[in-house]
C-alpha positions, 0 to 999 in steps of 0.5 A: 079676721074674716070668717069662712062662709059655707055655701049650701042648698036649703036641703043641705042646711036642713040636714045639718040642722037635723043632725045638730038637733039629734046630737043635742037632744038624743046623743048628749043624753045617751053619753051622759048616761054611759058616763054615769054607768061607767062611774058606778064601776069604781076606779076611773083610772083603769075604766075603759068604759069611762074613757070611751064615753068621755072620748065620744063626749068630746067628739060629739061636743066638737061636732056640735060646735062645728055644726053650729058654726056652719049653720050660723055662717051658711049662705043658701045657694041662689041660682035665680040670676045664672043661666039655666045652661051654666054650671053653678053651685046647686046644679046637677051637671052631666058630662062625658069623658073624651074620647071614651064617652064614659058618662058622669053626673054630679051635683055641685054643693058647698063643702059642708054637704059634699058626699062624693059617694052620693054624687054630691061634690064640693065646689072646692073640688078640682072637677067643680072648679074646672066646670063652674061657669061653663055651659052645655057643649063646652069642652073642659080639661080637668086637672085631677090628682090622677091626671088631666081628663077632658070632658064635654058637658052634656046637661045642666039641671 
């Protein structure tokens, strides 16, 4: 079985490593303490505090496993061999929607560090898939769940 590789920026990998460290050193201890306190309340069968702490513990342990896997299988994005005008992973692209001219800007990152609300879109997203490999002044039709849109790439950095 081939394991999935997680492309990401160095900054993205460091962010995941910091989250993992926080979960292992701080959050785990907090949850263990919550469980200990909840156990002291007595009957565990009707103890909502205990159930809540156990649920949170399961979530945190799952997240730790996910982060460890993503970090282990991470591949740092290297754009040294791509043209500076070419849209690729790790680059920020600015384009205008045609014909109205609405401007949008996104940084294309791996799925592990995607955050659309801060302008970081996954390389697996419809927008990124359509524009990766394109260059400044290229016009591209992007198929999205909301319908097709035509854009013109105006800058890549």
